[in-house]
C-alpha positions as CSV (number, residue, x, y, z in Angstrom):
1,M,172.7,49.5,61.3
2,K,175.7,51.2,63.1
3,C,179.3,50.0,62.7
4,P,180.3,47.8,65.6
5,V,183.7,49.4,65.6
6,C,183.0,53.1,65.0
7,K,179.7,53.0,66.9
8,D,178.3,56.2,65.4
9,V,178.8,55.5,61.7
10,T,176.0,54.0,59.7
11,L,176.9,51.0,57.6
12,L,176.4,51.2,53.8
13,M,175.1,48.2,51.9
14,S,176.4,47.1,48.5
15,E,175.1,44.2,46.4
16,R,177.7,42.5,44.3
17,R,176.8,39.4,42.2
18,G,173.9,38.4,44.4
19,V,175.7,38.9,47.7
20,E,174.8,41.8,50.0
21,I,177.7,43.2,51.9
22,D,177.5,45.8,54.7
23,Y,180.6,48.0,55.0
24,C,181.7,51.0,57.1
25,P,182.9,53.9,55.0
26,E,185.0,55.2,57.9
27,C,187.0,52.1,59.1
28,R,186.3,50.1,55.9
29,G,185.2,47.1,58.0
30,I,183.1,44.6,56.1
31,W,180.2,42.9,57.8
32,L,178.3,39.9,56.4
33,D,174.9,38.7,57.4
34,R,174.1,35.0,58.1
35,G,174.7,32.9,55.0
36,E,176.6,35.6,53.0
37,L,180.0,34.1,53.6
38,E,178.7,30.7,52.4
39,K,177.4,32.3,49.3
40,I,180.8,34.0,48.6
41,M,182.6,30.7,49.2
42,E,180.3,28.8,46.9
43,K,180.7,31.4,44.1
44,E,184.5,31.4,44.6
45,D,184.6,27.6,44.4
46,A,182.5,27.6,41.2
47,Y,184.7,30.4,39.7
48,I,187.9,28.4,40.5
49,K,186.5,25.3,38.9
50,K,185.5,27.2,35.8
51,E,189.0,28.9,35.7
52,V,190.8,25.5,36.0
53,K,188.7,24.1,33.2
54,E,189.4,27.1,31.0
55,E,193.2,26.9,31.8
56,T,193.3,23.3,30.9
57,K,191.6,24.0,27.6
58,H,194.0,27.0,26.9
59,Y,197.0,25.1,28.0
60,E,196.4,22.6,25.2
61,E,195.9,25.4,22.7
62,K,198.3,28.1,23.8
63,P,199.4,29.8,27.0
64,R,197.2,32.6,28.3
65,K,198.6,36.1,28.3
66,Q,196.9,37.5,31.4
67,K,195.4,35.7,34.4
68,R,191.9,36.9,35.4
69,E,191.2,38.1,38.9
70,S,189.3,35.7,41.2
71,F,185.7,36.0,42.2
72,M,186.7,37.2,45.7
73,S,188.8,40.0,44.3
74,E,185.9,41.1,42.1
75,I,183.6,41.1,45.1
76,F,185.9,43.1,47.3
77,E,187.5,45.4,44.7
78,M,185.3,48.3,45.7
79,F,186.8,48.2,49.2
80,G,190.4,48.6,48.1
81,D,192.4,51.7,48.8
């Protein structure tokens, strides 16, 4: 499939935690197929719920030193500069 923006560049596909993401190596645009955004949002919601539960547990024991990145940042880290 060609990039809708660049027109002549073929999109590359990457699978990350069960979600397929098409991206353009030229303009760095990210394209999702039907249902992929919903998958990402569901996984992010589950990740946040898990993080809140762990923070509550750690808060009672001791403060955490370093906050983990979110699921969304893990998904899109490969598209950073």
